C-alpha positions, 0 to 999 in steps of 0.5 A: 500500500505504501509503495502504491501511494509513493507510485501515485505521488510520483505519477502526479508529480511527473504530470504536474511538471509536464502539464504547464505553459512555457514561453519561448521568444523567437528573438529577445533583442530587437535592434532598430539600428540608426533612427532619426530623433525627429522621425517620430516613435518607432515600434518593434515586435517580439513574437513568442510561442507557447511551447508548453501543454497548458494555456499561457497568459502574460500577467505583467509586461513592464517596460524600462524607462524610455519605452512603452509596451502597452500593446501585447497579446491579452488572454490565453495563448493555447499550446503551440500558438503564438503571441506578441509584445510590441515595444515603442520607443520615442527618440525625441530629445534622446540622441545617442545609443540606447538599450532598454529592457522589458520585464515579462512575467506569465502564469508559468509555475515559477512565477506562481510559486515565487513572487520574486522569481526573475522575469523574462527579459527582452530588449530593444536597442539602437542609435538615435541620430541627433536632429538639427537644432530648431530655430528656437534652440538656436535662439535659446528659447527652449523652455516654453512652447508656441510661436511666441516664447519667453526665454527664461520663464522661471525665477527664484529669489530670497527676500524679506517680506518688506522687499520687492524685486524686479526681473527682466523677461526676454520674449520673441515672436517666431511667428509670421504674424504680430503677437499681442501680449497682455499681463493677465493674472499676476495678483496684486503682488506682481505688476508690469513695470515696463516693456521695450515694445508696444502691445504687439511683437512684430514677426521675428522681433525680440523684446523684454518685459520687466515685472515687479514682485512685491513681497509686502503685498504677498502676505506669505512666509517661507517657500512660496510658488507663484504663477503669472500668466500672459494672454496672447494670440499665439495659435499654438499656446496662447497662455504664457506663464512665468513661475516664481519660487520665492523664499520670503523671510520676516524683516525684524530689522526695524524693531526697537530694543523695547519691542525685541524685549517684549517679543514672543519666544518659541520653545519646541519640544523636539527638532527631529521625529523618527517614525521608525519601522512601518508597514506599507500603507499604514499610518502613524501620528507623532506630535511636538509642542511649541511653547511661547515663553515671551511676552507677546503672542507667538504667531505660526506663519507657516507649516509646510512639509517637503514630502506630501506623505507627511501631513503637518498641522497645528491646533492653534496658530496664535499662541498667547504668552505662556501657552503651548500649541501642539503640532501634529504630524501624520505619516502615511507610508507608501506602497513600497519599501523605502527610507522616507526623509522629509522636513518642515519649517516652523516659521513664526514671528520669534525674532531670534528663531523665526525659522526652525527646521524639524526633520522627519524620518521613517523606514517602510518595509 
């Protein structure tokens, strides 16, 4: 009886080993050769056969950076039947040689038995021939789109909340028609100072517009990001944007000795928060306290985390003399193993410590 059981077990095991799907690619590398950067996307096709004796299914087709593989055989491929995976590569702005991989997993036993089993690897390669420079690139106008362009649309400054700053933005009309330019949405803190042309830029004309950013009207502290828009009749992109990244600090320079003596004073219970080891997709909360040991109300100007996974809030933003506020930090762990690091600036009206940086860490497993 024992010998019969062992025999049956051997037969079943042998059957299980034989009865399975198996993928076999005709070629695991597709060589595009030399392709033009401006020639548009190219697609290579990989043909495979199910050489097993059970239906085969592609369970995951994951391309590496720079290519896509959205088109492939869906559903079951019967034994002896063929399937395909199409890999598309966009050569624009990618001159030079390339070699990209696509990871393929199936319903073959090794993937069912082990989630971490190495996937099948197929590759695309080739060489992108650099395109001739465009008229925009020759002129140095590469950071915006359309036929009327702004040369350097992004600016950054450190300034006090009592200061203003001016920036000169060069613009050029690459169109065959005149382009009108009107400041649309700048907020009360951004205004146009001057320009060296009228309401329109003539075809081929280059000019400049000077804008003034007034931090005293912005009423913000710490890192702020603002956007200014211009309306144009550009047929491709009529709305033009200028982006400001400003670090605004409070100016205490005009405070008298008497005012400084009666100013608020902040004391924090900790400047680091370690959330320790956490499971994926879980949350944890920690708190710190801020006590005002000064004589005037302590005002929390800003609390903003550098990482959106850490949510920071305070139970009060104006702390009376002798009172304590509680700052709550909620961390939501992402769905991946990672070491999370972040910080937030506690910005207050304490002249001696207007900005306190609180660091935060977590290890997600």
